[in-house]
Backbone bond lengths (Angstrom), bond angles and torsions (degrees), N, CA, C in turn:
res aa  C-N    CA-C-N  psi(-1)  N-CA   C-N-CA  omega(-1)  CA-C   N-CA-C  phi
1 X - - - 1.406 - - 1.538 109.78 -
2 X 1.296 118.77 137.13 1.397 122.71 -179.92 1.507 111.27 -104.47
3 X 1.309 117.20 122.93 1.481 122.02 179.04 1.493 113.38 -114.24
4 X 1.286 118.42 123.25 1.440 123.56 -174.94 1.633 102.80 -96.66
5 X 1.345 115.34 117.37 1.373 120.89 -178.69 1.500 113.02 -79.48
6 X 1.394 115.58 -51.81 1.402 122.02 -178.24 1.507 111.42 -116.75
7 X 1.302 118.18 115.25 1.459 125.54 -176.09 1.505 109.56 -61.50
8 X 1.272 118.37 -39.78 1.488 122.71 178.67 1.498 112.05 -59.09
9 X 1.259 116.91 -47.05 1.485 120.71 -177.24 1.523 108.92 -70.93
10 X 1.262 121.60 -32.63 1.493 126.40 173.82 1.488 110.70 -62.14
11 X 1.336 115.09 -43.09 1.505 119.23 -176.78 1.580 106.52 -70.58
12 X 1.328 118.29 -37.37 1.403 122.11 178.76 1.569 110.59 -65.53
13 X 1.321 112.74 -39.09 1.461 114.89 -179.67 1.570 109.99 -67.59
14 X 1.328 117.63 -40.49 1.429 119.83 179.28 1.532 111.65 -65.19
15 X 1.287 115.14 -38.07 1.487 117.46 175.75 1.456 113.46 -64.23
16 X 1.313 116.74 -37.31 1.480 122.23 -178.94 1.496 108.93 -70.09
17 X 1.348 119.10 -40.78 1.424 124.65 177.51 1.540 110.19 -62.60
18 X 1.279 117.13 -42.87 1.480 122.72 178.99 1.547 111.36 -62.71
19 X 1.312 113.01 -41.37 1.475 120.79 -179.13 1.561 110.70 -66.58
20 X 1.339 115.22 -44.03 1.461 119.54 178.49 1.528 111.69 -66.58
21 X 1.340 120.63 -33.43 1.362 125.21 -179.75 1.485 111.64 -66.14
22 X 1.333 118.42 -30.84 1.439 123.68 -173.51 1.570 113.22 -88.90
23 X 1.299 116.17 -6.83 1.454 120.01 176.49 1.495 111.82 -75.32
24 X 1.305 116.97 120.92 1.449 119.72 -175.68 1.550 111.72 -71.55
25 X 1.331 115.92 153.78 1.456 118.64 -178.94 1.591 107.94 -68.35
26 X 1.325 118.36 158.94 1.444 120.63 175.27 1.547 109.92 -62.86
27 X 1.322 116.12 147.80 1.458 117.14 -178.10 1.595 109.38 -70.28
28 X 1.360 115.35 156.12 1.399 122.25 176.48 1.522 111.17 -60.77
29 X 1.277 118.08 148.97 1.453 125.60 -178.28 1.491 112.33 -95.65
30 X 1.403 113.59 134.93 1.450 121.40 173.90 1.542 102.36 -115.52
31 X 1.370 113.18 116.07 1.448 122.74 178.59 1.536 109.48 -102.17
32 X 1.388 113.63 113.38 1.477 120.93 178.60 1.505 110.41 -90.81
33 X 1.234 116.50 122.15 1.487 121.49 178.01 1.486 109.37 -119.30
34 X 1.344 113.93 173.03 1.536 118.82 175.43 1.514 113.60 -55.88
35 X 1.298 113.38 -47.25 1.484 117.98 -170.05 1.547 112.22 -100.26
36 X 1.310 120.48 -30.85 1.405 124.23 -173.48 1.555 111.53 -143.86
37 X 1.328 111.49 175.91 1.477 119.79 179.74 1.539 104.15 -131.62
38 X 1.381 113.65 136.77 1.479 119.02 177.93 1.488 106.29 -110.12
39 X 1.369 119.51 118.99 1.451 125.69 -176.55 1.517 105.89 -115.79
40 X 1.328 117.34 109.41 1.445 120.12 174.08 1.545 112.03 52.85
41 X 1.367 115.55 40.66 1.408 122.08 -179.17 1.499 118.30 84.38
42 X 1.310 119.10 -4.57 1.428 122.68 178.13 1.543 110.51 -105.26
43 X 1.374 116.32 130.78 1.436 121.22 -175.66 1.554 108.21 -91.54
44 X 1.391 114.22 125.93 1.479 123.60 170.48 1.448 111.75 -127.23
45 X 1.351 114.59 171.00 1.455 118.46 -174.23 1.579 115.62 -110.88
46 X 1.239 116.83 -21.25 1.456 123.14 -175.97 1.533 113.05 -126.17
47 X 1.343 116.25 160.01 1.396 120.85 178.81 1.546 111.20 -67.01
48 X 1.321 115.54 -31.33 1.469 116.91 173.66 1.401 116.51 -63.65
49 X 1.390 115.96 -43.60 1.478 121.46 174.03 1.530 111.34 -60.21
50 X 1.310 117.35 -37.09 1.449 121.40 176.18 1.524 112.97 -60.42
51 X 1.334 112.98 -44.36 1.469 117.66 -177.48 1.545 109.54 -69.95
52 X 1.346 117.56 -29.87 1.463 119.46 179.08 1.545 109.23 -71.07
53 X 1.343 120.36 -34.45 1.422 122.78 178.35 1.558 108.99 -69.82
54 X 1.309 115.79 -40.76 1.404 120.80 -179.89 1.595 111.64 -61.74
55 X 1.364 115.41 -39.88 1.393 120.72 178.12 1.553 110.73 -74.82
56 X 1.317 118.09 -39.57 1.485 121.58 179.34 1.548 109.62 -61.70
57 X 1.313 118.11 -39.75 1.469 122.76 -174.90 1.557 108.76 -91.75
58 X 1.275 116.99 1.04 1.543 122.95 -177.85 1.544 110.12 51.56
59 X 1.322 115.23 49.83 1.449 121.62 178.25 1.543 109.83 -89.76
60 X 1.357 120.49 116.64 1.400 123.30 -175.89 1.547 112.02 -91.48
61 X 1.328 118.28 -29.20 1.469 117.30 179.76 1.512 109.77 -142.02
62 X 1.306 119.44 151.82 1.488 122.49 -176.35 1.500 110.45 -137.50
63 X 1.358 117.60 161.96 1.382 124.58 172.35 1.562 103.81 -106.41
64 X 1.317 115.52 123.02 1.439 118.37 -174.65 1.617 110.66 -95.74
65 X 1.262 116.46 132.21 1.417 122.13 178.42 1.622 107.16 -126.52
66 X 1.203 118.00 151.69 1.430 122.21 176.77 1.541 110.90 -130.73
67 X 1.331 110.05 147.10 1.537 115.55 168.68 1.471 109.20 -73.54
68 X 1.361 117.90 159.82 1.418 121.00 170.19 1.477 113.19 -58.19
69 X 1.371 119.48 148.49 1.436 125.45 174.78 1.486 118.13 65.52
70 X 1.411 115.68 17.44 1.456 116.78 175.12 1.522 105.86 -78.68
71 X 1.265 118.83 134.20 1.491 121.48 178.34 1.530 110.15 -58.13
72 X 1.347 115.57 143.83 1.401 123.19 179.15 1.483 112.40 -62.12
73 X 1.322 117.88 -30.19 1.474 121.64 178.86 1.492 111.41 -65.29
74 X 1.363 117.94 -39.66 1.460 119.01 177.98 1.520 112.15 -68.54
75 X 1.352 117.18 -36.60 1.374 120.96 -179.75 1.579 108.26 -66.67
76 X 1.368 114.90 -48.15 1.481 120.08 179.16 1.556 109.62 -58.80
77 X 1.327 121.33 -40.21 1.402 124.28 -179.24 1.500 109.30 -61.05
78 X 1.321 118.90 -46.50 1.420 123.20 176.65 1.449 114.95 -58.37
79 X 1.389 118.27 -47.16 1.495 123.51 -179.21 1.566 106.71 -64.98
80 X 1.314 117.75 -47.91 1.469 123.61 -178.37 1.514 109.33 -55.95
81 X 1.300 116.99 -48.17 1.481 121.49 -176.17 1.506 110.12 -69.40
82 X 1.307 121.84 -34.28 1.431 121.92 179.24 1.519 107.50 -67.92
83 X 1.340 119.77 -42.46 1.473 120.63 179.23 1.521 112.51 -68.52
84 X 1.243 116.85 -38.02 1.460 121.87 179.31 1.581 112.16 -65.68
85 X 1.344 112.88 -27.62 1.497 118.74 176.80 1.510 112.88 -81.50
86 X 1.364 115.99 -0.43 1.538 121.53 177.80 1.489 109.91 81.50
87 X 1.217 117.52 27.46 1.502 121.99 176.44 1.532 107.87 -110.86
88 X 1.300 117.51 173.59 1.451 123.01 179.84 1.447 113.41 -122.49
89 X 1.402 114.88 147.39 1.499 119.81 171.00 1.565 100.90 -109.66
90 X 1.335 111.40 117.59 1.506 118.89 -174.95 1.502 109.84 -88.66
91 X 1.307 119.47 -21.69 1.451 120.57 178.73 1.531 109.97 -161.55
92 X 1.263 119.83 152.35 1.449 124.39 178.85 1.572 109.03 -132.86
93 X 1.357 113.16 132.20 1.473 115.86 -175.29 1.593 102.43 -137.43
94 X 1.247 117.07 126.41 1.472 122.37 173.69 1.552 107.16 -97.24
95 X 1.255 116.73 121.45 1.464 124.32 178.83 1.497 112.30 -61.87
96 X 1.327 120.08 142.87 1.395 125.50 176.17 1.533 112.21 -81.05
97 X 1.276 116.20 143.34 1.478 119.36 177.54 1.477 108.61 -69.02
98 X 1.364 118.93 142.37 1.460 118.22 -179.92 1.526 115.62 -67.69
């Protein structure tokens, strides 16, 4: 049997649970490396293959990460292609060299 002692705290708990349930999960990560790109755990080699995976998995937005020493042109090509495909980049983070 469940007994609610304080109605105010029960209402606050329900409000908190409802708010937590409405928080969307973080976007899948796209990791851009020198040789390949990892999209939601799947390794591909070209930007076109990356876009195909995004379309196949119906991914609308991504968080972009890069390995150290990836040329800016490669990063820019990935970002540009994602936007051109009608998808969003919600955050970008360049990894630090060890």
